[in-house]
C-alpha positions in Angstrom: 12.9 -12.6 -15.4 9.4 -11.1 -16.4 9.1 -8.2 -18.4 5.7 -5.9 -18.4 4.9 -3.0 -20.3 2.3 -0.5 -19.0 1.3 2.7 -17.8 0.5 4.3 -14.6 -3.0 5.6 -14.5 -2.3 8.0 -11.8 1.5 9.7 -12.7 1.8 8.9 -16.0 0.6 7.9 -19.8 4.3 7.2 -21.0 5.5 3.6 -21.4 6.8 2.0 -18.4 9.1 -1.4 -18.2 8.5 -3.6 -14.9 10.2 -6.5 -13.4 7.5 -9.0 -12.1 9.1 -10.0 -8.5 7.5 -11.7 -5.6 7.0 -8.3 -3.9 5.1 -6.8 -7.0 5.8 -5.0 -10.0 9.0 -3.0 -10.0 9.4 0.2 -12.3 12.6 -0.1 -14.0 12.8 3.8 -14.2 12.7 4.6 -10.7 15.3 1.6 -9.9 17.7 2.6 -12.5 17.6 6.4 -11.6 17.9 5.4 -7.6 21.1 3.8 -8.1 22.2 6.5 -10.6 22.5 4.5 -13.6 20.7 7.4 -15.4 20.0 4.7 -18.0 16.5 4.3 -20.1 15.5 0.4 -20.3 11.9 0.0 -22.6 11.2 -3.7 -23.5 12.3 -2.7 -27.5 16.0 -2.1 -26.1 16.3 -4.9 -23.5 15.3 -7.6 -26.7 17.7 -5.9 -29.0 20.5 -5.7 -26.5 19.3 -8.5 -24.3 22.7 -9.8 -23.3 23.9 -6.6 -21.7 20.9 -5.4 -20.7 19.5 -7.8 -19.2 22.4 -8.4 -17.1 22.3 -4.6 -16.1 18.6 -5.2 -14.8 19.7 -8.3 -12.5 22.7 -6.8 -11.4 19.8 -3.7 -10.1 17.9 -6.0 -8.6 20.9 -7.3 -6.6 21.8 -4.2 -6.0 18.3 -3.1 -4.4 18.2 -6.7 -2.6 21.6 -6.1 -0.7 20.6 -2.5 0.3 18.8 -1.0 3.1 16.1 0.9 1.0 12.6 -0.9 0.9 11.7 -2.6 -2.0 8.3 -1.0 -1.7 9.8 2.7 -2.5 9.5 0.7 -6.6 6.4 -1.5 -6.4 3.4 -0.1 -8.5 0.1 -0.1 -6.9 -1.8 -2.5 -8.9 -5.0 -0.9 -9.2 -2.7 1.9 -11.0 -1.3 -0.5 -13.3 -2.8 -0.1 -17.1 -1.1 -3.4 -19.0 -0.2 -2.6 -22.5 1.0 -5.3 -25.6 4.5 -6.6 -24.4 5.5 -6.0 -27.7 3.8 -2.9 -29.2 5.2 -2.9 -32.8 6.6 -6.1 -34.6 7.2 -6.0 -37.5 6.1 -9.4 -37.9 3.4 -11.7 -36.4 3.4 -15.1 -37.6 0.8 -18.0 -36.6 1.5 -21.9 -37.1 -2.1 -23.4 -37.7 -3.1 -27.4 -36.9 0.2 -27.7 -34.9 -1.6 -29.5 -32.1 -2.0 -33.6 -32.7 -5.5 -33.7 -30.7 -6.5 -30.2 -32.2 -6.0 -31.4 -35.9 -8.4 -34.9 -35.0 -11.0 -32.9 -33.5 -11.0 -30.9 -36.7 -11.0 -34.3 -38.6 -8.1 -32.9 -40.5 -4.6 -34.4 -42.0 -1.4 -34.4 -39.8 0.4 -31.5 -41.6 4.0 -32.2 -43.5 5.1 -28.5 -43.4 4.0 -25.6 -40.6 0.4 -24.2 -41.8 1.3 -20.8 -41.7 -1.1 -17.2 -41.9 -0.5 -13.9 -40.3 -2.0 -11.1 -38.3 -0.8 -7.3 -37.8 -0.5 -5.3 -35.6 -3.9 -3.9 -35.5 -4.7 -6.8 -33.9 -2.8 -6.4 -30.7 -4.1 -5.9 -27.4 -3.2 -6.4 -23.4 -3.8 -8.1 -20.3 -7.1 -7.0 -18.9 -7.9 -5.0 -22.4 -11.8 -5.3 -23.2 -11.9 -6.8 -26.6 -15.0 -5.2 -28.6 -16.7 -7.2 -31.0 -17.2 -5.5 -34.8 -20.5 -5.6 -36.4 -19.4 -8.5 -38.8 -18.6 -10.4 -36.2 -20.9 -13.2 -35.7 -18.8 -16.5 -34.9 -15.5 -15.6 -32.3 -13.7 -18.1 -31.1 -11.0 -18.6 -28.7 -7.1 -20.2 -29.3 -4.9 -20.1 -26.2 -1.0 -20.2 -27.8 2.4 -20.2 -26.8 4.1 -17.0 -28.2 7.8 -16.7 -29.5 9.3 -13.5 -29.2 12.2 -13.2 -31.4 15.8 -11.9 -29.8 18.0 -11.7 -32.7 17.8 -11.3 -36.2 17.4 -15.0 -37.6 18.1 -16.4 -41.3 18.6 -19.9 -42.5 19.6 -20.8 -38.9 19.3 -24.6 -38.0 17.5 -26.1 -35.1 20.4 -27.0 -32.9 20.8 -22.9 -32.8 17.5 -21.9 -32.5 17.7 -20.9 -28.7 20.2 -18.4 -29.5 17.6 -16.3 -31.4 14.7 -16.3 -28.9 14.4 -13.5 -26.5 11.5 -15.4 -24.6 8.1 -15.9 -24.3 4.6 -15.1 -24.1 0.8 -16.0 -23.8 -1.5 -15.3 -26.9 -5.0 -15.3 -27.5 -5.8 -15.9 -30.9 -9.0 -15.0 -31.9 -10.8 -15.7 -34.5 -14.4 -14.8 -36.7 -14.8 -18.3 -38.1 -17.7 -16.9 -40.2 -15.4 -14.5 -41.9 -12.6 -16.8 -42.2 -14.5 -19.0 -44.0 -15.1 -16.6 -46.4 -12.5 -17.2 -48.8 -9.9 -19.8 -49.0 -7.5 -17.5 -47.2 -7.9 -17.2 -43.3 -6.8 -13.8 -43.6 -9.6 -11.9 -42.3 -11.2 -13.8 -39.8 -7.7 -13.4 -37.9 -7.2 -10.2 -37.8 -9.9 -8.2 -36.8 -9.1 -5.3 -34.5 -7.5 -6.5 -31.3 -8.2 -10.1 -31.9 -4.2 -11.1 -30.3 -4.3 -9.9 -26.9 -0.5 -10.9 -25.7 0.4 -10.9 -22.0 0.8 -10.5 -19.3 4.7 -10.7 -19.3 7.5 -11.7 -21.5 9.2 -14.4 -19.7 13.1 -14.7 -20.8 14.4 -17.8 -22.4 16.6 -18.7 -19.0 13.4 -19.1 -17.2 12.0 -22.2 -19.2 14.3 -25.2 -19.4 11.5 -27.8 -21.0 9.2 -26.3 -23.7 8.1 -29.6 -24.6 6.3 -30.0 -21.4 3.9 -27.0 -20.6 0.2 -27.0 -19.8 -1.5 -24.8 -21.9 -5.5 -24.4 -20.7 -8.2 -21.3 -21.2 -11.2 -21.1 -19.4 -14.7 -19.2 -20.5 -16.4 -17.5 -17.3 -14.3 -20.0 -15.3 -15.0 -23.3 -17.5 -12.4 -25.1 -18.5 -12.6 -25.8 -22.3 -9.0 -26.1 -23.5 -6.7 -28.2 -21.4 -3.4 -29.3 -23.7 0.4 -29.4 -23.3 2.9 -28.3 -25.9 4.1 -32.4 -25.7 1.2 -32.5 -28.0 2.6 -30.4 -30.6 3.4 -31.6 -34.4 6.1 -29.1 -35.2 8.2 -28.2 -32.1 9.6 -25.0 -31.3 13.4 -25.6 -33.1 11.7 -26.9 -36.2 9.4 -23.7 -36.5 11.6 -21.2 -36.3 14.3 -22.9 -38.4 11.6 -23.7 -41.0 10.7 -19.9 -41.0 14.0 -18.7 -40.9 15.3 -20.4 -43.7 12.2 -18.9 -45.9 12.1 -15.3 -44.4 14.2 -13.2 -42.1 12.9 -13.1 -38.4 13.6 -9.9 -36.8 14.1 -8.7 -32.9 10.4 -8.3 -31.5 8.6 -10.7 -34.0 6.2 -12.9 -32.4 5.2 -16.4 -33.5 2.0 -17.9 -32.1 2.9 -21.5 -32.2 -0.6 -23.1 -32.5 -3.4 -24.3 -30.1 -4.7 -27.4 -28.4 -8.2 -29.2 -28.7 -11.2 -27.5 -27.3 -12.1 -24.5 -29.8 -15.6 -23.4 -30.2 -15.4 -24.5 -34.2 -14.6 -28.2 -33.5 -17.6 -28.9 -31.3 -21.1 -29.9 -32.7 -23.5 -27.4 -34.4 -25.8 -27.5 -31.8 -22.8 -26.8 -29.1 -21.0 -24.0 -30.7 -21.6 -21.0 -28.2 -19.5 -18.5 -29.6 -17.8 -15.8 -27.9 -20.2 -12.8 -27.1 -19.9 -9.5 -24.8 -19.1 -9.9 -21.3 -17.6 -13.5 -21.5 -14.2 -13.5 -19.7 -11.7 -15.2 -21.4 -8.1 -16.6 -19.6 -5.4 -18.2 -21.0 -2.6 -19.8 -18.8 0.3 -21.5 -19.6 2.3 -23.1 -17.0 5.9 -20.9 -16.0 4.5 -17.8 -17.4 1.1 -16.7 -15.9 -2.6 -16.1 -17.0 -3.7 -13.5 -20.0 -7.2 -12.3 -18.8 -9.2 -10.6 -21.5 -13.2 -10.1 -21.2 -15.0 -9.4 -24.4 -17.2 -6.2 -24.6 
């Protein structure tokens, strides 16, 4: 199932939950009310109660398919949909650096023995199709297309073989950085945590929809030119290794976001005379197979 958070520009500014289908984006509230469920579903509630609520949502879709009502009754018009971050208030946003072998090589780095970790904060979150403003301090803005894991259950001291029991699903992240700010200190925080520098979306794909995490294509385009083209099979630390490692040091909570690293092709790795940093009006599109495409324009 592909779940979306959004609001309808025409009718309401309240947060809505939607399900992506071949017909279009179904409004969950309308669907639930029609079949007299009288139950409110939110992205947060579905993540925290996934076993029950995903089953209920699947049942609603089945009832719709078997009914005589037109599915268009519940479909949102595309021009009225304003996307929101698929998770709006995670307790933690944790990122893994230097996690693709080809990326380590292009940076002339050493293969890490343990995951290299840093964090972002909620101020960095942005949505699919949201414009990303460049702050006055920004000079060398770089992109990073990344697979993002959405935690579904509290995780503490979990072994690798059990990790998938705790995952809710996956989304796409673009881990923007300002490399000049980043290099001002030995810690990467400032360069990574500028406002709206972690767009995520356009949806969350539940874990049952992706059977093989070790062969997902990760690409990124700037103004329709492919600049990153990798595959998760190039990861140094796979998803079970990352989450098990994290859970042995801190407790992960439902809704936490784990950015899992980026493939080769970042601007920082290019020769100085080829470093064309992101600037106003650039269109940046991150795509991961089986999930979709996250689009943002630099403002």
